[in-house]
N, CA and C atoms as an extended XYZ file, in Angstrom:
354
Properties=species:S:1:pos:R:3:atomname:S:1:resname:S:1:resid:I:1 pbc="F F F"
N        14.890       -9.830        8.726 N   MET     1
C        15.594       -9.241        9.920 CA  MET     1
C        14.574       -8.418       10.678 C   MET     1
N        14.552       -8.544       11.985 N   ALA     2
C        13.626       -7.754       12.749 CA  ALA     2
C        14.356       -7.230       13.958 C   ALA     2
N        13.670       -6.255       14.571 N   VAL     3
C        14.096       -5.614       15.773 CA  VAL     3
C        12.965       -5.823       16.762 C   VAL     3
N        13.330       -6.299       17.969 N   TYR     4
C        12.435       -6.624       19.009 CA  TYR     4
C        12.673       -5.749       20.298 C   TYR     4
N        11.691       -5.145       20.753 N   PHE     5
C        11.790       -4.307       22.074 CA  PHE     5
C        10.937       -5.072       22.990 C   PHE     5
N        11.336       -5.718       24.110 N   ASP     6
C        10.672       -6.251       25.160 CA  ASP     6
C        10.020       -5.247       26.039 C   ASP     6
N         8.743       -5.240       26.147 N   THR     7
C         8.031       -4.297       27.006 CA  THR     7
C         6.713       -4.807       27.414 C   THR     7
N         6.272       -4.265       28.622 N   SER     8
C         4.936       -4.711       29.105 CA  SER     8
C         3.868       -3.844       28.349 C   SER     8
N         4.238       -2.787       27.637 N   LYS     9
C         3.309       -1.895       27.048 CA  LYS     9
C         3.752       -1.588       25.699 C   LYS     9
N         3.698       -2.537       24.678 N   PRO    10
C         4.147       -2.287       23.422 CA  PRO    10
C         3.464       -1.258       22.618 C   PRO    10
N         2.033       -1.187       22.793 N   GLN    11
C         1.339       -0.186       22.128 CA  GLN    11
C         1.726        1.290       22.529 C   GLN    11
N         1.846        1.368       23.889 N   ALA    12
C         2.328        2.724       24.357 CA  ALA    12
C         3.657        3.114       23.834 C   ALA    12
N         4.595        2.162       23.680 N   LEU    13
C         5.910        2.350       23.257 CA  LEU    13
C         5.924        2.760       21.707 C   LEU    13
N         5.020        2.143       20.928 N   LEU    14
C         4.852        2.474       19.612 CA  LEU    14
C         4.345        3.875       19.468 C   LEU    14
N         3.290        4.222       20.317 N   ASP    15
C         2.572        5.524       20.320 CA  ASP    15
C         3.627        6.542       20.623 C   ASP    15
N         4.484        6.403       21.566 N   LYS    16
C         5.545        7.345       21.890 CA  LYS    16
C         6.424        7.615       20.737 C   LYS    16
N         6.842        6.502       20.134 N   PHE    17
C         7.747        6.656       18.911 CA  PHE    17
C         7.069        7.418       17.786 C   PHE    17
N         5.876        7.108       17.527 N   ILE    18
C         5.119        7.766       16.555 CA  ILE    18
C         5.023        9.341       16.852 C   ILE    18
N         4.744        9.617       18.082 N   ALA    19
C         4.547       11.043       18.506 CA  ALA    19
C         5.765       11.803       18.338 C   ALA    19
N         6.931       11.183       18.790 N   ARG    20
C         8.173       11.862       18.865 CA  ARG    20
C         8.665       12.091       17.286 C   ARG    20
N         8.448       11.167       16.400 N   VAL    21
C         8.677       11.277       14.967 CA  VAL    21
C         7.956       12.439       14.407 C   VAL    21
N         6.787       12.608       14.769 N   ASN    22
C         5.813       13.559       14.088 CA  ASN    22
C         5.646       14.927       14.906 C   ASN    22
N         6.254       14.939       16.007 N   GLN    23
C         6.033       16.175       16.851 CA  GLN    23
C         6.697       17.500       16.118 C   GLN    23
N         6.037       18.554       16.392 N   LYS    24
C         6.412       19.934       15.788 CA  LYS    24
C         7.643       20.548       16.578 C   LYS    24
N         7.669       20.430       17.854 N   GLU    25
C         8.601       21.026       18.680 CA  GLU    25
C         9.976       20.304       18.431 C   GLU    25
N        11.106       21.037       18.417 N   VAL    26
C        12.319       20.639       18.164 CA  VAL    26
C        12.896       19.783       19.280 C   VAL    26
N        12.755       20.281       20.547 N   GLU    27
C        13.263       19.541       21.762 CA  GLU    27
C        12.533       18.140       21.850 C   GLU    27
N        13.394       17.071       21.895 N   GLY    28
C        12.876       15.781       22.044 CA  GLY    28
C        12.362       15.074       20.726 C   GLY    28
N        12.294       15.846       19.665 N   LYS    29
C        11.851       15.366       18.395 CA  LYS    29
C        12.932       14.262       17.850 C   LYS    29
N        12.425       13.143       17.282 N   ILE    30
C        13.156       12.242       16.583 CA  ILE    30
C        13.299       12.683       15.152 C   ILE    30
N        14.413       13.136       14.751 N   THR    31
C        14.623       13.748       13.430 CA  THR    31
C        15.265       12.755       12.422 C   THR    31
N        15.615       11.575       12.908 N   THR    32
C        16.331       10.651       11.977 CA  THR    32
C        15.411        9.562       11.369 C   THR    32
N        14.108        9.663       11.819 N   TRP    33
C        13.127        8.670       11.317 CA  TRP    33
C        11.976        9.441       10.778 C   TRP    33
N        11.347        8.973        9.750 N   LYS    34
C        10.280        9.611        9.180 CA  LYS    34
C         9.080        8.585        8.928 C   LYS    34
N         7.901        8.945        9.348 N   GLN    35
C         6.774        8.015        9.013 CA  GLN    35
C         6.323        8.207        7.546 C   GLN    35
N         6.248        7.172        6.928 N   HIS    36
C         5.750        7.178        5.472 CA  HIS    36
C         4.394        7.748        5.388 C   HIS    36
N         4.010        8.236        4.193 N   LYS    37
C         2.753        8.816        4.009 CA  LYS    37
C         1.656        7.810        4.250 C   LYS    37
N         1.921        6.449        4.154 N   ASP    38
C         0.959        5.484        4.377 CA  ASP    38
C         0.579        5.239        5.850 C   ASP    38
N         1.369        5.987        6.695 N   LYS    39
C         1.220        5.941        8.147 CA  LYS    39
C         1.478        4.622        8.750 C   LYS    39
N         2.110        3.709        8.004 N   VAL    40
C         2.398        2.310        8.538 CA  VAL    40
C         3.874        2.092        8.633 C   VAL    40
N         4.682        2.552        7.663 N   HIS    41
C         6.006        2.353        7.655 CA  HIS    41
C         6.988        3.489        8.017 C   HIS    41
N         8.146        3.263        8.373 N   PHE    42
C         9.144        4.258        8.843 CA  PHE    42
C        10.378        4.019        7.966 C   PHE    42
N        11.064        5.116        7.645 N   THR    43
C        12.372        5.057        6.869 CA  THR    43
C        13.239        6.076        7.615 C   THR    43
N        14.605        5.842        7.328 N   HIS    44
C        15.565        6.806        7.778 CA  HIS    44
C        15.541        8.081        7.064 C   HIS    44
N        15.802        9.214        7.610 N   THR    45
C        15.706       10.437        7.024 CA  THR    45
C        16.956       10.961        6.256 C   THR    45
N        18.180       10.463        6.579 N   SER    46
C        19.427       10.971        6.052 CA  SER    46
C        19.426       10.692        4.567 C   SER    46
N        20.021       11.625        3.779 N   ALA    47
C        20.077       11.440        2.233 CA  ALA    47
C        20.745       10.081        1.840 C   ALA    47
N        21.743        9.698        2.590 N   GLU    48
C        22.417        8.347        2.176 CA  GLU    48
C        21.502        7.183        2.405 C   GLU    48
N        20.614        7.102        3.459 N   TRP    49
C        19.828        5.975        3.855 CA  TRP    49
C        18.332        6.096        3.555 C   TRP    49
N        17.907        7.366        3.198 N   HIS    50
C        16.424        7.606        3.076 CA  HIS    50
C        15.793        6.538        1.942 C   HIS    50
N        14.769        5.839        2.381 N   GLU    51
C        13.977        4.847        1.604 CA  GLU    51
C        14.896        3.724        0.931 C   GLU    51
N        15.891        3.417        1.632 N   LYS    52
C        16.671        2.234        1.171 CA  LYS    52
C        16.028        0.907        1.659 C   LYS    52
N        15.155        1.171        2.775 N   ALA    53
C        14.387        0.128        3.400 CA  ALA    53
C        13.252        0.827        4.191 C   ALA    53
N        12.288        0.027        4.637 N   PHE    54
C        11.329        0.633        5.556 CA  PHE    54
C        11.188       -0.314        6.758 C   PHE    54
N        10.785        0.077        7.781 N   MET    55
C        10.604       -0.635        9.074 CA  MET    55
C         9.038       -0.651        9.331 C   MET    55
N         8.502       -1.755        9.414 N   LYS    56
C         6.985       -1.849        9.779 CA  LYS    56
C         6.773       -2.368       11.156 C   LYS    56
N         6.201       -1.607       12.022 N   PRO    57
C         5.934       -2.130       13.391 CA  PRO    57
C         4.771       -2.964       13.525 C   PRO    57
N         4.851       -3.843       14.530 N   LYS    58
C         3.843       -4.734       14.890 CA  LYS    58
C         3.752       -4.894       16.407 C   LYS    58
N         2.681       -4.707       17.012 N   VAL    59
C         2.440       -4.849       18.516 CA  VAL    59
C         2.138       -6.299       18.778 C   VAL    59
N         2.899       -6.873       19.695 N   GLU    60
C         2.695       -8.204       20.183 CA  GLU    60
C         2.438       -8.159       21.619 C   GLU    60
N         2.048       -9.275       22.284 N   ARG    61
C         1.622       -9.199       23.683 CA  ARG    61
C         2.635       -8.496       24.515 C   ARG    61
N         3.894       -8.953       24.483 N   ASP    62
C         5.028       -8.426       25.371 CA  ASP    62
C         6.169       -7.830       24.622 C   ASP    62
N         6.015       -7.460       23.433 N   ARG    63
C         7.056       -6.817       22.688 CA  ARG    63
C         6.517       -6.029       21.419 C   ARG    63
N         7.331       -5.030       21.107 N   LEU    64
C         7.132       -4.250       19.934 CA  LEU    64
C         8.184       -4.672       18.845 C   LEU    64
N         7.650       -5.163       17.732 N   VAL    65
C         8.401       -5.683       16.739 CA  VAL    65
C         8.545       -4.686       15.399 C   VAL    65
N         9.711       -4.572       14.857 N   PHE    66
C         9.835       -3.790       13.657 CA  PHE    66
C        10.412       -4.684       12.679 C   PHE    66
N         9.680       -5.171       11.537 N   ASN    67
C        10.172       -5.955       10.457 CA  ASN    67
C        10.758       -5.008        9.319 C   ASN    67
N        11.753       -5.526        8.618 N   ILE    68
C        12.225       -4.759        7.425 CA  ILE    68
C        11.316       -4.965        6.193 C   ILE    68
N        11.159       -4.011        5.496 N   ILE    69
C        10.349       -4.155        4.310 CA  ILE    69
C        11.232       -3.553        3.100 C   ILE    69
N        11.370       -4.290        2.100 N   GLN    70
C        12.126       -3.929        0.940 CA  GLN    70
C        11.273       -3.007        0.041 C   GLN    70
N        11.841       -1.905       -0.300 N   PRO    71
C        11.139       -1.010       -1.257 CA  PRO    71
C        11.125       -1.562       -2.590 C   PRO    71
N        10.038       -1.305       -3.365 N   GLN    72
C         9.918       -1.849       -4.711 CA  GLN    72
C        11.100       -1.497       -5.610 C   GLN    72
N        11.721       -2.486       -6.264 N   GLY    73
C        12.800       -2.317       -7.224 CA  GLY    73
C        14.077       -1.884       -6.510 C   GLY    73
N        14.286       -2.081       -5.194 N   VAL    74
C        15.554       -1.831       -4.459 CA  VAL    74
C        16.065       -3.099       -3.904 C   VAL    74
N        17.389       -3.272       -3.906 N   THR    75
C        17.971       -4.358       -3.246 CA  THR    75
C        18.429       -3.898       -1.836 C   THR    75
N        17.968       -4.568       -0.740 N   VAL    76
C        18.327       -4.313        0.492 CA  VAL    76
C        19.635       -5.152        0.860 C   VAL    76
N        20.756       -4.392        0.910 N   THR    77
C        22.038       -4.964        1.223 CA  THR    77
C        22.180       -5.229        2.728 C   THR    77
N        23.337       -5.926        3.009 N   TRP    78
C        23.706       -6.272        4.481 CA  TRP    78
C        23.882       -5.030        5.144 C   TRP    78
N        24.582       -3.926        4.420 N   ILE    79
C        24.900       -2.693        5.201 CA  ILE    79
C        23.553       -1.976        5.520 C   ILE    79
N        22.653       -1.958        4.551 N   VAL    80
C        21.192       -1.366        4.934 CA  VAL    80
C        20.581       -2.104        6.029 C   VAL    80
N        20.670       -3.444        6.024 N   TYR    81
C        20.062       -4.147        7.266 CA  TYR    81
C        20.731       -3.635        8.544 C   TYR    81
N        21.988       -3.663        8.511 N   ALA    82
C        22.806       -3.341        9.670 CA  ALA    82
C        22.458       -1.831       10.125 C   ALA    82
N        22.533       -0.959        9.167 N   TYR    83
C        22.294        0.453        9.514 CA  TYR    83
C        20.837        0.626       10.182 C   TYR    83
N        19.782        0.163        9.447 N   TYR    84
C        18.549        0.400        9.820 CA  TYR    84
C        18.182       -0.263       11.178 C   TYR    84
N        18.656       -1.496       11.400 N   HIS    85
C        18.376       -2.122       12.613 CA  HIS    85
C        19.234       -1.569       13.817 C   HIS    85
N        20.498       -1.298       13.503 N   GLY    86
C        21.357       -0.667       14.660 CA  GLY    86
C        20.853        0.749       15.031 C   GLY    86
N        20.500        1.446       14.049 N   HIS    87
C        20.137        2.828       14.357 CA  HIS    87
C        18.740        2.898       15.030 C   HIS    87
N        17.804        1.933       14.700 N   LEU    88
C        16.526        1.961       15.345 CA  LEU    88
C        16.736        1.547       16.848 C   LEU    88
N        17.648        0.589       17.129 N   ILE    89
C        17.874        0.339       18.480 CA  ILE    89
C        18.476        1.514       19.250 C   ILE    89
N        19.411        2.211       18.589 N   GLU    90
C        20.116        3.380       19.074 CA  GLU    90
C        19.002        4.510       19.386 C   GLU    90
N        18.066        4.613       18.509 N   THR    91
C        17.020        5.698       18.734 CA  THR    91
C        16.187        5.293       19.968 C   THR    91
N        15.818        4.062       20.161 N   PHE    92
C        15.000        3.662       21.218 CA  PHE    92
C        15.713        3.792       22.573 C   PHE    92
N        16.986        3.393       22.522 N   ILE    93
C        17.745        3.587       23.752 CA  ILE    93
C        17.896        5.053       24.201 C   ILE    93
N        18.139        5.895       23.165 N   ASN    94
C        18.329        7.291       23.432 CA  ASN    94
C        17.058        7.920       23.910 C   ASN    94
N        15.968        7.594       23.350 N   HIS    95
C        14.594        8.318       23.708 CA  HIS    95
C        13.708        7.610       24.579 C   HIS    95
N        13.755        6.200       24.601 N   PHE    96
C        12.788        5.444       25.421 CA  PHE    96
C        13.390        4.406       26.290 C   PHE    96
N        14.585        4.563       26.884 N   HIS    97
C        15.240        3.722       27.731 CA  HIS    97
C        14.442        3.191       28.905 C   HIS    97
N        13.542        4.026       29.446 N   ASP    98
C        12.765        3.470       30.533 CA  ASP    98
C        11.454        2.718       30.074 C   ASP    98
N        11.252        2.636       28.817 N   ASN    99
C        10.020        1.998       28.360 CA  ASN    99
C        10.168        0.588       27.769 C   ASN    99
N        11.365       -0.032       27.773 N   PHE   100
C        11.554       -1.381       27.337 CA  PHE   100
C        12.737       -1.936       28.129 C   PHE   100
N        12.751       -3.215       28.198 N   THR   101
C        13.821       -3.925       28.966 CA  THR   101
C        15.001       -4.375       28.186 C   THR   101
N        14.681       -4.702       26.902 N   GLU   102
C        15.765       -5.237       25.943 CA  GLU   102
C        15.396       -4.925       24.572 C   GLU   102
N        16.350       -4.637       23.893 N   GLY   103
C        16.231       -4.419       22.317 CA  GLY   103
C        17.207       -5.272       21.697 C   GLY   103
N        16.663       -6.021       20.658 N   LYS   104
C        17.639       -6.889       19.932 CA  LYS   104
C        17.255       -7.033       18.503 C   LYS   104
N        18.178       -7.354       17.674 N   ALA   105
C        18.009       -7.525       16.180 CA  ALA   105
C        18.296       -8.868       15.854 C   ALA   105
N        17.577       -9.505       14.788 N   THR   106
C        17.962      -10.747       14.321 CA  THR   106
C        19.045      -10.521       13.186 C   THR   106
N        19.729      -11.496       12.846 N   SER   107
C        20.844      -11.438       11.872 CA  SER   107
C        20.421      -12.102       10.469 C   SER   107
N        19.277      -12.617       10.496 N   GLN   108
C        18.681      -13.255        9.267 CA  GLN   108
C        17.207      -12.856        9.166 C   GLN   108
N        16.682      -13.129        7.944 N   GLY   109
C        15.196      -12.773        7.790 CA  GLY   109
C        14.422      -13.577        8.713 C   GLY   109
N        13.132      -13.029        8.963 N   THR   110
C        12.270      -13.572        9.926 CA  THR   110
C        10.949      -13.436        9.494 C   THR   110
N         9.911      -14.064       10.135 N   THR   111
C         8.566      -13.906        9.842 CA  THR   111
C         8.106      -12.473        9.818 C   THR   111
N         7.422      -11.976        8.956 N   GLY   112
C         6.955      -10.573        8.875 CA  GLY   112
C         7.797       -9.664        7.943 C   GLY   112
N         9.074      -10.063        7.617 N   ASP   113
C         9.856       -9.308        6.812 CA  ASP   113
C         9.264       -9.542        5.352 C   ASP   113
N         9.500       -8.429        4.551 N   VAL   114
C         9.071       -8.537        3.081 CA  VAL   114
C        10.380       -8.217        2.359 C   VAL   114
N        10.899       -9.279        1.786 N   LEU   115
C        12.096       -9.171        0.985 CA  LEU   115
C        12.048      -10.236       -0.264 C   LEU   115
N        12.359       -9.663       -1.374 N   THR   116
C        12.377      -10.539       -2.466 CA  THR   116
C        13.800      -10.832       -2.938 C   THR   116
N        14.739      -10.161       -2.266 N   ASN   117
C        16.188      -10.408       -2.781 CA  ASN   117
C        17.004      -11.199       -1.863 C   ASN   117
N        16.417      -12.111       -1.005 N   LYS   118
C        17.100      -12.846        0.014 CA  LYS   118
C        17.741      -14.006       -0.841 C   LYS   118
């Protein structure tokens, strides 16, 4: 399952997301997502959802893609898929609504996902 954000500037959109997740100032900071120490993956910060899955961004020509990545030894359930994908879209609408034209999620696994429990 993947989330797609259609944009003419996918790298700039990703850079803005990373900056807001990692910023020190409280105002405008994205507090519900955390960048993994590997600097590649993102996970949700709430105690209930933290590290239940990871989202891995990929910049394409006209869109920013986030694929779901299964943590080692963890089953990614449909509710985890739904929560991560829905919340990521909500975050981008809330913080970056002027930087993309469409956000959408697939309902099935897709190229780039890393899942062993499908």
